[in-house]
C-alpha positions as CSV (number, residue, x, y, z in Angstrom):
1,M,0.0,0.0,0.0
2,K,2.8,2.4,1.0
3,S,4.7,1.6,-2.2
4,T,1.7,2.3,-4.3
5,I,1.2,5.7,-2.7
6,Y,4.9,6.4,-3.1
7,Y,4.9,5.6,-6.8
8,K,1.7,7.6,-7.4
9,T,3.2,10.6,-5.5
10,K,6.4,10.3,-7.4
11,N,4.6,10.2,-10.8
12,I,2.6,13.3,-9.8
13,I,5.7,15.2,-8.9
14,V,7.6,14.1,-12.0
15,N,4.7,15.0,-14.3
16,S,4.2,18.4,-12.5
17,L,7.9,19.2,-13.1
18,I,7.7,18.2,-16.7
19,H,4.6,20.3,-17.3
20,L,6.1,23.2,-15.5
21,F,9.2,23.0,-17.6
22,L,7.2,22.8,-20.9
23,L,5.0,25.7,-19.7
24,S,8.1,27.8,-19.1
25,V,9.5,26.9,-22.6
26,A,6.1,27.9,-24.2
27,I,6.0,31.2,-22.4
28,T,9.6,31.9,-23.5
29,C,8.6,31.2,-27.1
30,L,5.4,33.2,-27.0
31,Y,6.9,36.3,-25.2
32,P,8.6,37.8,-28.3
33,L,5.4,37.3,-30.3
34,L,3.2,38.9,-27.6
35,W,5.7,41.8,-27.3
36,M,5.6,42.3,-31.1
37,V,1.8,42.5,-31.2
38,S,1.7,44.8,-28.1
39,S,4.4,47.2,-29.6
40,S,2.5,47.4,-32.9
41,L,-0.4,49.0,-31.0
42,K,1.7,51.7,-29.3
43,T,3.3,54.9,-30.3
44,Q,7.1,55.4,-30.7
45,E,7.3,57.1,-27.3
46,A,5.2,54.6,-25.5
47,I,7.3,51.7,-26.6
48,F,10.3,53.0,-24.6
49,K,8.2,54.2,-21.6
50,D,5.3,51.8,-21.3
51,V,6.6,48.3,-20.4
52,S,3.2,46.7,-20.0
53,F,1.8,44.2,-22.5
54,I,-1.5,45.9,-22.7
55,P,-1.2,49.5,-24.1
56,H,-3.0,52.3,-22.4
57,Q,-4.2,53.4,-25.9
58,F,-4.6,51.1,-28.9
59,H,-3.3,52.6,-32.1
60,F,-4.8,50.2,-34.7
61,G,-4.0,52.8,-37.4
62,N,-0.4,51.6,-37.2
63,Y,-1.4,48.6,-39.3
64,L,-2.9,50.7,-42.1
65,R,0.1,53.0,-42.1
66,A,2.5,50.1,-42.2
67,W,0.6,48.6,-45.2
68,Q,0.5,51.9,-47.1
69,E,3.9,53.3,-46.3
70,G,5.7,50.0,-46.7
71,G,4.0,49.3,-50.0
72,F,3.0,45.9,-48.8
73,G,0.4,45.3,-51.4
74,G,2.7,44.2,-54.3
75,N,5.3,42.6,-52.0
76,F,2.6,40.6,-50.1
77,L,1.2,39.2,-53.4
78,N,4.8,38.4,-54.5
79,S,5.4,36.4,-51.3
80,I,2.1,34.5,-51.7
81,I,3.0,33.6,-55.3
82,Y,6.5,32.6,-54.5
83,S,5.4,30.5,-51.5
84,V,2.6,28.7,-53.5
85,C,4.8,28.0,-56.5
86,V,7.8,26.8,-54.5
87,V,5.9,24.6,-52.2
88,F,3.9,23.1,-55.1
89,G,7.2,22.4,-57.0
90,I,8.9,20.9,-54.0
91,V,6.0,18.6,-53.1
92,I,5.7,17.3,-56.7
93,I,9.5,16.9,-57.4
94,S,10.5,15.6,-53.9
95,S,7.6,13.2,-53.7
96,M,8.4,11.7,-57.1
97,A,12.1,11.6,-56.4
98,A,11.6,10.1,-52.9
99,Y,9.3,7.4,-54.3
100,A,11.8,6.6,-57.0
101,F,14.6,6.3,-54.5
102,S,12.5,4.1,-52.2
103,R,10.9,1.7,-54.7
104,F,13.0,1.6,-57.9
105,R,16.4,0.0,-58.5
106,F,18.5,1.9,-61.1
107,P,22.2,2.5,-61.7
108,G,23.7,5.2,-59.5
109,R,20.7,5.2,-57.1
110,N,22.7,5.2,-53.9
111,I,25.2,7.8,-55.2
112,L,22.5,10.2,-56.3
113,F,20.7,9.9,-52.9
114,I,24.0,10.5,-51.0
115,M,24.5,13.6,-53.2
116,F,21.1,14.9,-52.3
117,M,21.8,14.3,-48.6
118,A,25.2,15.9,-48.8
119,A,23.5,19.1,-50.1
120,M,21.8,19.4,-46.7
121,M,25.2,20.0,-45.1
122,I,25.9,23.0,-47.3
123,P,24.7,26.3,-45.8
124,I,22.4,28.3,-48.0
125,P,24.8,31.3,-48.2
126,G,27.5,29.0,-49.4
127,S,25.7,28.5,-52.7
128,F,24.9,32.2,-53.4
129,V,27.9,32.8,-55.7
130,A,27.2,29.6,-57.7
131,L,23.5,30.5,-58.0
132,Y,24.2,34.1,-59.0
133,V,26.6,33.0,-61.8
134,L,24.2,30.2,-63.0
135,L,21.2,32.6,-63.1
136,N,23.2,35.2,-65.0
137,K,24.3,32.6,-67.7
138,L,20.7,31.4,-68.0
139,H,19.3,35.0,-68.1
140,L,17.1,34.3,-65.1
141,R,18.5,36.8,-62.6
142,N,16.1,39.5,-61.6
143,T,13.1,37.3,-62.7
144,P,10.5,35.6,-60.5
145,I,11.1,32.2,-62.2
146,G,14.8,32.4,-61.3
147,Y,14.0,33.0,-57.7
148,I,11.4,30.3,-57.6
149,L,13.7,27.7,-59.1
150,C,16.4,28.6,-56.5
151,M,14.0,28.3,-53.6
152,I,12.8,24.9,-54.9
153,N,16.4,23.8,-55.0
154,V,16.9,24.9,-51.4
155,G,14.1,22.8,-50.1
156,L,14.5,19.6,-52.1
157,S,17.1,17.7,-50.1
158,T,15.3,17.8,-46.7
159,S,11.9,17.0,-48.3
160,I,13.3,14.0,-50.2
161,F,14.8,12.7,-47.1
162,L,11.6,13.0,-45.1
163,L,9.4,11.4,-47.8
164,K,11.8,8.6,-48.6
165,T,11.9,7.6,-45.0
166,F,8.1,7.4,-45.1
167,F,7.9,5.5,-48.4
168,D,10.5,3.0,-47.2
169,K,8.1,1.9,-44.4
170,M,5.0,1.9,-46.6
171,P,3.5,-1.6,-47.1
172,K,4.3,-3.0,-50.5
173,E,1.1,-5.0,-50.5
174,L,-0.8,-1.8,-51.2
175,E,1.2,-1.3,-54.4
176,D,0.7,-4.9,-55.5
177,A,-3.1,-4.4,-55.1
178,A,-2.9,-1.2,-57.1
179,R,-1.0,-3.0,-59.9
180,I,-3.7,-5.7,-60.0
181,D,-6.2,-3.0,-60.5
182,G,-4.3,-1.7,-63.5
183,C,-2.4,1.2,-62.0
184,S,0.8,2.3,-63.6
185,K,3.9,3.5,-61.6
186,I,2.7,7.1,-61.9
187,G,-0.8,6.0,-60.9
188,I,0.5,4.2,-57.8
189,W,2.5,7.3,-56.8
190,R,-0.5,9.5,-57.3
191,H,-3.3,7.3,-55.9
192,V,-1.5,5.3,-53.3
193,A,1.7,6.9,-52.1
194,L,0.6,10.5,-52.0
195,P,-2.6,10.0,-50.0
196,L,-0.8,7.8,-47.5
197,A,2.0,10.4,-47.1
198,K,-0.4,13.3,-46.2
199,P,1.0,13.8,-42.7
200,V,4.6,13.9,-44.0
201,L,3.6,16.2,-46.9
202,A,2.1,18.5,-44.3
203,V,5.4,18.8,-42.6
204,V,7.1,19.4,-46.0
205,V,4.5,22.1,-46.8
206,V,4.8,24.0,-43.5
207,F,8.6,23.7,-43.4
208,N,9.1,25.0,-46.9
209,A,6.4,27.6,-46.7
210,L,8.0,29.0,-43.6
211,N,11.4,29.0,-45.3
212,V,10.2,30.8,-48.5
213,W,8.0,33.3,-46.6
214,N,10.9,34.3,-44.3
215,E,13.6,34.4,-47.0
216,Y,15.4,37.7,-47.3
217,I,19.1,37.6,-48.4
218,L,18.7,35.6,-51.6
219,A,16.0,37.9,-52.8
220,L,18.4,40.9,-52.4
221,I,21.0,39.1,-54.4
222,I,18.8,37.9,-57.3
223,F,16.4,40.9,-57.7
224,D,17.4,44.4,-58.8
225,S,13.8,45.7,-59.1
226,R,11.6,46.4,-56.1
227,K,8.5,45.1,-57.8
228,Y,9.8,41.5,-57.6
229,M,10.8,41.7,-54.0
230,P,9.1,39.5,-51.4
231,L,7.4,40.9,-48.3
232,Q,10.4,40.6,-46.0
233,V,12.3,43.2,-48.0
234,A,9.5,45.7,-47.6
235,L,10.2,45.8,-43.9
236,Q,13.4,47.8,-44.6
237,T,11.1,50.8,-45.2
238,F,10.7,51.4,-41.4
239,Q,14.4,51.1,-40.5
240,G,16.3,54.3,-41.2
241,E,20.0,55.0,-40.8
242,F,19.5,56.8,-37.5
243,V,15.9,56.3,-36.5
244,T,13.7,53.1,-36.7
245,N,9.9,53.5,-36.6
246,Y,9.3,50.7,-34.2
247,P,5.4,50.8,-34.1
248,L,5.2,50.5,-37.9
249,L,8.0,47.9,-38.0
250,M,6.2,45.8,-35.4
251,A,2.9,46.2,-37.2
252,G,4.6,45.1,-40.4
253,L,6.2,42.1,-38.7
254,T,2.8,41.1,-37.3
255,I,1.2,41.3,-40.8
256,T,4.1,39.3,-42.1
257,A,3.8,36.6,-39.5
258,L,0.0,36.2,-39.6
259,P,-0.3,34.1,-42.8
260,I,2.3,31.6,-41.8
261,I,0.8,31.2,-38.4
262,I,-2.6,30.5,-40.0
263,V,-1.0,27.9,-42.3
264,Y,0.6,26.2,-39.2
265,L,-2.6,26.2,-37.2
266,L,-4.6,24.7,-40.2
267,M,-2.1,21.9,-40.6
268,Q,-1.1,21.4,-37.0
269,K,-2.8,18.0,-36.6
270,Y,-1.1,16.7,-39.8
271,I,2.3,17.8,-38.5
272,V,1.8,15.9,-35.3
273,K,0.9,12.8,-37.4
274,G,3.8,13.4,-39.6
275,V,6.3,13.2,-36.8
276,T,5.0,9.8,-35.8
277,A,4.2,8.6,-39.3
278,G,7.1,6.2,-39.5
279,A,6.1,4.4,-36.4
280,I,2.4,4.2,-37.5
281,V,3.3,2.9,-41.0
282,G,5.8,0.4,-39.7
């Protein structure tokens, strides 16, 4: 009896400590986001004097001013187009490549896969010079298509690795049944592999959408014209050489962060499934 009470008490204490730790981590992660939203509703003077999260006066006009003065309209549309095109391209190419690496046997298969994995170890800035030279020779620099192709290239290695891991554990009996029904290899990829890989695809979509949406440096290298720039570059408007307009900058950052937060919330349940997909399939 005493041992049972002891173990129950021990479990309660351990679980309480774990939840307390996780709660502190969550608060630490949410604090910058809450501070950003709070600062976006204050004046420049209030940001330095008012340390409370809830402003004494709410200046919602900061969002309208940030949108107008930052010229967010065109850049916001650019970021949406880039994100949709890049994510779509990565999902199609990486899923086909991962399925081929997982199910087909062809000369150089292992070498090609190792090369894709090796690309994951190269930091993105390390490829800027090569990309710049290549885009110049192909006459794709300062064009949206050149930027989209570069961003697809950036996200392929990790996406192929995630999807191949899933396809390796996918039951082959499902593919055999599809062949009996007359499915081709492309048909099996489309009607069997992709529907089963939805949780992992959700991880790929969110990961790459976040990567494209927050990209900044590569856009400055590829684009000369402001009309092609993504949304992140427009935030420079509020940062001057000597003075930074913090309320408008925080409002712009909030506008920038909102779409990707919505995407994450919509696909949250699939992301959780994607993390444990290998164990479920296996």
